[in-house]
Structure formats: structure tokens, C-alpha cells
C-alpha positions as CSV (number, residue, x, y, z in Angstrom):
1,X,0.1,0.1,-0.1
2,X,2.7,2.2,0.9
3,X,4.1,1.8,-2.6
4,X,1.0,2.9,-4.3
5,X,0.7,6.1,-1.9
6,X,4.1,7.2,-2.6
7,X,3.5,7.4,-6.5
8,X,1.6,9.6,-8.8
9,X,-0.9,7.3,-9.6
10,X,-2.5,7.7,-6.0
11,X,-3.2,11.3,-6.1
12,X,-4.6,10.7,-9.8
13,X,-6.8,7.9,-8.9
14,X,-8.0,9.4,-5.4
15,X,-8.9,12.7,-7.5
16,X,-10.6,11.1,-10.1
17,X,-12.7,8.7,-7.4
18,X,-13.6,11.9,-5.6
19,X,-14.9,13.8,-8.6
20,X,-17.0,10.8,-9.8
21,X,-18.5,10.7,-6.5
22,X,-19.1,14.4,-6.5
23,X,-20.8,14.0,-10.0
24,X,-23.1,11.3,-8.7
25,X,-24.1,13.2,-5.7
26,X,-25.0,16.3,-7.8
27,X,-26.8,14.2,-10.3
28,X,-29.0,12.6,-7.7
29,X,-29.8,15.5,-5.8
30,X,-30.0,18.4,-8.4
31,X,-28.6,20.9,-6.1
32,X,-26.4,23.4,-7.6
33,X,-24.4,24.2,-4.5
34,X,-23.3,20.5,-4.3
35,X,-20.7,21.3,-7.1
36,X,-18.7,18.1,-7.9
37,X,-15.6,20.0,-7.3
38,X,-16.5,21.1,-4.0
39,X,-17.4,17.6,-2.7
40,X,-14.3,16.0,-4.5
41,X,-12.1,18.6,-2.5
42,X,-14.1,17.4,1.1
43,X,-13.7,14.0,0.3
44,X,-9.8,14.2,-0.4
45,X,-9.3,16.4,2.6
46,X,-11.3,13.8,4.9
47,X,-9.5,11.1,3.3
48,X,-5.9,12.4,3.6
49,X,-6.8,13.2,7.3
50,X,-8.4,9.9,8.5
51,X,-5.5,7.9,6.7
52,X,-2.8,10.0,7.9
53,X,-1.4,10.5,4.6
54,X,1.0,13.4,3.9
55,X,-0.3,16.2,1.5
56,X,3.1,15.7,-0.3
57,X,2.2,12.1,-1.3
58,X,-1.1,13.3,-2.8
59,X,0.6,16.3,-4.6
60,X,2.4,13.7,-6.6
61,X,-0.5,13.0,-8.7
62,X,-2.2,16.3,-7.8
63,X,0.5,18.2,-9.4
64,X,0.0,16.2,-12.7
65,X,-3.6,17.1,-13.0
66,X,-3.0,20.8,-12.3
67,X,-0.6,20.7,-15.6
68,X,-3.9,20.2,-17.7
69,X,-5.7,23.2,-16.1
70,X,-3.9,25.4,-18.7
71,X,-4.9,23.3,-21.8
72,X,-8.2,22.7,-20.5
73,X,-8.9,26.6,-20.4
74,X,-7.8,26.7,-23.9
75,X,-10.2,24.0,-25.2
76,X,-13.0,26.7,-24.2
77,X,-11.9,28.4,-27.5
78,X,-13.8,26.0,-29.6
79,X,-17.2,27.4,-28.6
80,X,-16.2,30.8,-29.1
81,X,-14.9,30.0,-32.7
82,X,-18.4,28.9,-33.5
83,X,-20.0,32.1,-32.6
84,X,-17.7,34.6,-34.1
85,X,-20.2,36.3,-35.5
86,X,-21.8,37.1,-32.1
87,X,-18.4,38.5,-30.9
88,X,-18.3,40.8,-34.1
89,X,-21.9,42.3,-33.8
90,X,-21.6,42.8,-29.8
91,X,-17.7,43.4,-29.7
92,X,-18.0,46.9,-28.0
93,X,-20.7,46.1,-25.4
94,X,-18.6,42.8,-24.8
95,X,-15.3,44.7,-23.9
96,X,-17.2,47.2,-21.8
97,X,-19.0,44.4,-19.9
98,X,-15.9,42.4,-19.0
99,X,-13.8,45.4,-18.1
100,X,-16.4,46.9,-15.9
101,X,-16.7,43.6,-14.1
102,X,-13.1,43.2,-13.6
103,X,-13.0,46.7,-11.9
104,X,-16.0,46.1,-9.8
105,X,-15.0,42.9,-8.6
106,X,-11.4,44.0,-7.7
107,X,-12.7,47.4,-6.0
108,X,-15.3,45.7,-4.2
109,X,-13.1,43.0,-2.9
110,X,-10.1,45.3,-2.0
111,X,-12.5,47.8,-0.2
112,X,-14.1,45.3,2.0
113,X,-10.7,43.7,2.8
114,X,-9.3,47.0,3.8
115,X,-12.7,47.6,5.9
116,X,-12.0,44.6,8.1
117,X,-8.3,45.0,8.2
118,X,-7.0,42.0,6.4
119,X,-3.4,41.4,6.2
120,X,-1.5,42.2,2.9
121,X,-1.0,38.6,1.8
122,X,-4.6,37.8,2.4
123,X,-5.9,40.6,0.1
124,X,-3.5,39.8,-2.5
125,X,-4.6,36.1,-2.2
126,X,-8.5,37.4,-2.9
127,X,-7.7,40.1,-5.5
128,X,-7.7,37.2,-8.5
129,X,-11.0,35.5,-7.0
130,X,-12.9,36.0,-10.4
131,X,-10.6,34.5,-12.9
132,X,-9.7,30.9,-13.9
133,X,-7.4,29.1,-11.4
134,X,-4.2,28.7,-13.6
135,X,-4.0,32.4,-14.0
136,X,-5.2,33.3,-10.5
137,X,-2.4,31.3,-9.1
138,X,0.1,33.3,-11.0
139,X,-1.3,36.8,-10.3
140,X,-1.7,35.7,-6.6
141,X,2.1,34.6,-6.4
142,X,3.2,37.8,-8.4
143,X,1.4,40.0,-5.5
144,X,2.9,38.2,-2.7
145,X,-0.5,36.3,-1.8
146,X,-1.1,32.6,-0.8
147,X,-2.0,30.6,-3.8
148,X,-3.7,27.9,-1.6
149,X,-6.2,30.6,-0.5
150,X,-6.6,31.8,-4.0
151,X,-7.4,28.7,-5.4
152,X,-10.4,28.2,-2.4
153,X,-11.4,31.6,-3.0
154,X,-11.8,31.2,-6.9
155,X,-13.5,27.9,-6.2
156,X,-16.2,29.3,-3.9
157,X,-16.6,32.3,-6.2
158,X,-17.2,30.2,-9.1
159,X,-19.8,27.8,-7.5
160,X,-21.4,31.0,-5.8
161,X,-21.8,32.6,-9.3
162,X,-23.2,29.3,-11.0
163,X,-25.6,29.1,-8.2
164,X,-26.9,32.6,-7.9
165,X,-26.9,33.3,-11.8
166,X,-30.6,32.3,-12.4
167,X,-32.0,34.5,-9.4
168,X,-29.8,37.6,-10.3
169,X,-30.8,37.2,-14.1
170,X,-34.4,37.1,-13.3
171,X,-34.2,39.9,-10.6
172,X,-32.4,42.1,-12.8
173,X,-34.4,41.1,-16.1
174,X,-31.2,39.9,-17.9
175,X,-32.3,38.0,-20.8
176,X,-29.8,38.6,-23.5
177,X,-27.9,35.1,-24.0
178,X,-24.5,37.6,-24.6
179,X,-25.1,39.3,-21.6
180,X,-25.6,36.3,-19.5
181,X,-22.4,34.7,-20.9
182,X,-20.2,37.7,-20.1
183,X,-21.4,38.1,-16.7
184,X,-20.9,34.5,-15.9
185,X,-17.5,34.2,-17.4
186,X,-16.5,37.7,-15.9
187,X,-17.4,36.9,-12.5
188,X,-17.5,33.0,-12.0
189,X,-14.7,32.1,-14.7
190,X,-14.6,28.3,-15.8
191,X,-17.2,27.2,-13.1
192,X,-19.6,29.9,-14.4
193,X,-19.1,28.6,-17.9
194,X,-20.4,25.3,-16.7
195,X,-23.3,26.8,-15.9
196,X,-23.5,29.0,-19.3
197,X,-23.1,26.1,-21.3
198,X,-26.2,24.7,-19.9
199,X,-28.3,27.8,-20.9
200,X,-27.1,27.8,-24.4
201,X,-24.2,27.7,-27.0
202,X,-24.3,31.5,-27.2
203,X,-24.1,31.8,-23.5
204,X,-21.2,29.3,-23.2
205,X,-19.3,31.0,-26.0
206,X,-19.4,34.4,-24.6
207,X,-18.5,33.0,-21.1
208,X,-15.4,31.2,-22.5
209,X,-14.3,34.6,-24.2
210,X,-14.8,36.6,-21.1
211,X,-12.7,34.0,-18.9
212,X,-9.7,34.7,-21.3
213,X,-10.0,38.4,-21.6
214,X,-10.8,39.0,-17.9
215,X,-7.8,37.0,-17.1
216,X,-5.5,38.7,-19.5
217,X,-6.7,42.2,-18.4
218,X,-6.4,41.2,-14.7
219,X,-2.8,40.1,-15.2
220,X,-2.0,43.8,-16.7
221,X,-3.7,45.7,-14.4
222,X,-3.4,44.0,-11.1
223,X,0.1,45.0,-10.3
224,X,-0.8,48.6,-10.6
225,X,-4.0,48.2,-8.5
226,X,-1.9,46.3,-6.1
227,X,0.7,49.3,-5.8
228,X,-2.1,51.7,-4.9
229,X,-3.3,49.2,-2.3
230,X,0.2,48.9,-0.8
231,X,0.4,52.8,-0.7
232,X,-2.8,52.7,1.5
233,X,-1.6,50.0,3.8
């Protein structure tokens, strides 16, 4: 058993099994907040704690899975290519929506952190909460944050966005598929995109676009925003 635990196969098999259990639970319950990824994380933590298995042993396989995050994000360009006509028709509103979404998300997060007197490294960890995980980890590290906290906040943000989407769209009478997709991709990254894809092809394509564009813009402006924050602190 020790031979298996200390190989990459252990982390890979445990991750796949935990995620499959998460998928099964969500399909049976139909509850959006029971996200398969969230369930998988909880199950993996429980297994490691009960079995007293070091995190380093799990990470041998976990790091391999992590390598696929970037390519998986790139694959989202496929539905976008299929909806290029919508991108051309609504280019200006799309770019304005993404930029406003990024700024509102950053400013609101940093403002609340300052009001509650969070430490600088915690604030830096929360800044990239609305962008996809591979980019968010790099932004967090660049700002001096804690990547592990960033991953958790990115996950929670995505799940909350996917769960709250229908209610928000109803309250504010958001009916246009492009608007729905941009909102989900900008605020809830990949998990929001899975919700967008369930709404329709246009929503999914626009959400995929928002993931990439918001990630690039965040990487570009985050250091400047962070310099302002540090001058306040």
C-alpha cells in the first residue's frame, strides 16, 4: 500500500474517484451548490486526514492533474470560434462589460478587505478570485499572496456565481444570451462557464471569451492596482 501512496497514481486515482462521487451526488440531488469539485475537495481532505497520508504524497499526482488546467482552459476557445459572428456584432458592449466586471470585482474585494483590516498577503490572495485558476495562481504569487487561499476563493466564487446566476438574471431581467455569458465568465470563470453552457451555445461561447479576456486584463492591471493598495496600507 505504501508503494502506491508514494506514487503519482495515488493522487490521480483519488482525485478521479472523489470527482466521480461528486458528480453522482449532484446528479442525484440536483442541487447546484453541491458542486462536484467542492465535494471532491472535501472527500480528498477527509481521506488524507483519516488515513494520516501526507499532503506531499497526494501532490505527486495532484501536480500532474494541475498541469492540465491550462490546456483545459484553452479548449474553451472552441465554442467561441463557433460564435464569432456574435463577437463581431457585440464587440464593444462585450469589452465594456468585461472591463467593468473586472474593476467592480477588484474594487469591491479590496475595499471590503481594507474595511475589515485584512493582512496584505490575504488581500493579495483574494484579488484574483474571479479569474480562472491557472491565471489566478500566478497573479496571487506575483502580488505576494498565498496561492492555496486563492484557489479556495476562486472555487467558492465560481460555485456561488453558478448557483446565484438564475436568481440574479431574474431579478435584473437579464435575458440576452450574450449578456448572460459575459456576466458568468467574468465573475465566475470556468465553473460559471459550465452553467453558461447549460443555458445555451451563445452563453457558453461568450462566457469562454470572458474567461480569457478577463484573465489577460487582470494580469495587466493587477500590479498597478496592488501598488495603490500597498500605498494605502
